[in-house]
N, C-alpha and C positions, 0 to 999 in steps of 0.2 A: 841647224850649228852641231859641228861636232866638238867634240873637245880635245882638249892636247893629248895626242897619242901616247906621247911620253909618262905623264901622268899615269895616266888608264894601263900603261903596260906596267907601272911600278905598283897600283891599285892590284891590278892581276898575279903578279908574282907573291905580293903579300898574301894574297889570298890562299895560293899554293902552300906559302910558306906556314901560313897560320894553321893550314891543314895537317901538314905533316908534323908541326907542334904536338898541335892536340892527339894525333892518332900517337905520339912518342909518348903521351901521359897515358894514354887508356891502354899503350904495350905495357907501359911500366907499373900501371896498377895491376897487372895478371902478374908479370914477372915476381914482386915483390909480395906477391900472398902468402907466399911458405914462411915469409920471415914474420909479415905481421899477424899470420897465425899461431908461430910458434908464441911471440911477444904477448898477444891475448889469452894464451892458454896458461903462459906464467901469472897473466896479472887473476885469473880465474882462481890460480893453485894458490897464490899471496892472499886473494880474498876469503879462500875458505879457512885458510889458516887462522885470518883475523877473526872471521867469524865463531872456529870452534875457542879461540882466545876468549872472545867477549860472551862466548855463552857458558864458559865455566865461571869466569868472573862474575858474572850474574847471577848465576845458579849461585855459587857462595855467598854472595851478597844477600841472596833472597832468603837462605838457609840461615845464613847468621841473623837476620833480621827477626826470622821468625821465632829465636831464641832469646831475644832482648825481653825483658820482664822488670816491669817496674819503673826505671829510672828512665823520666823523660829526656833527660839530654841526651842518653844513651840510645834511646830511640830517634832523635830527631838525626843524630850521626848517620845511625843504621841505615834510616830511611833517606836521608841525601845520598850515601854510597850505593844504595839499591838504585835509587833515581837516575846516578852518574852511569852506573853500570847498564843499567836499562838502555839509555840513550846510546850508548855504545855500543851494545849487540843491535840496538836498531840500525845504527848506521852500518855497521859489518853486514848484518843482515843487505840492506841495500844495496851495498856495493857488489855481493856478491850476486845479488841477481841481475842488476847493472850487466856485469861481466859474465855470465853465465847467458844472459840472452844476446849480447854481440856472440859470442864463441856461436849458438845457436843459429844466429842470424843467415841471411843468403849474402852478408858483405863478405864471410869468409869461407863461400861457397865457390869452389874454383870455375865448375861450370858456370855457374851465374854468372861471377865475374868477366869469365870469357863473354857471356852471352852480351854482358853492358858492353865490351868492349867492340863484339861486331855491332853492336845497334850505335854506339858513337861513332864506328866507320862508315856504317850508312848513313847515318845522319848528316854527319861531314861530307861525305858524296854528293847528298843530296843541296843542302846548303852552298857547298862550294861551284859545285856545277852552274846553280842558280845565279850566284852571284858575277859566277863568268862570263855565263850569256848574257848579263846585264850590262857587263862591262863593256862585252864585245859590241853591242847595240847603241853605244853613245859614239862609236867612231867607224867609219869604214876605211880607217888608214890598212894596207894590206899589213905592215908590218906588226901593229897592233894585233891582227886577226890571228897572226902566224904564233904573237906570244900567246895568246889567248888559249889556242889549239893547243900548245905546248902545256902550258899550264893544267889544261883540263885531261893532257895524256898522264901528267904528274899527278893529279888528284885522282885519277883512276886507280894507276900503277899503286900510288901509296894506298889506299883505301882497299882494295883487292888483296895489297899484301898481309895487311892487319885481318882481315874476315879468313884468310888463307891460314895466317899462323896460328890461328886460333878456333880450330874448329872443336866442335861440341856435340851435346846430346841433343837429338828433338825436346822441344820443349813446350806444353799445351802455350793456346792463345793467352790465357791469363798470364802465364812467365814472360811468354814475348814483351805484353804489352808493359807489365810493371818494369822489366828490364827498358824498353824504350824509353819509359817514362822517367827512370833514374836517367839512364844516357842522358836525355835532354836535359835534364836540371845539371847534370855535371858539365855538358856543354857548354850551357848558360853562364854559369860561374866560371869555366875557364875563358870563354870568350870576353867575360866582364871583368876579369882577375886583372891588377896592374901588371903590366911589360916588366918583366926582371929585365 
């Protein structure tokens, strides 16, 4: 029994459309990297300034607390100010650590981001062709077969374009595996996200 060729043709066209949409998201992630990097560096600079201010405040409160003698009320107030300053310093230090880690991570490495985009293109190519082959086997209608072939050509063209658009350096096998794993996670999120 064969299925309705019109429905299957619509599914094949959707596979191609999804592939192109996801490839555009991958390409955009590389193109927007300079702005993301600039923003991350600004956040780190702000975190460094907050860290310095919090350290100075904590240091002043610590020195002031050491100078307090005798009066229990003054000591309790001084201790409270010291605790507040210490907490603020801890939060500022944590924020600085997070922003510094993000700036140093692969997330802002242009070559790595290109590698992830190429891996997304490769995975989309494999997944899309597999889906199109599966659709083609569900009916032997010549019009459907022609539509599936056109969609396969579109998938090949679109993925090849993205792969060629982002040439990159050679990566170690471990880096390629990491990029492929990240690409699969991104692709899974894209496929499972609600359609806009």
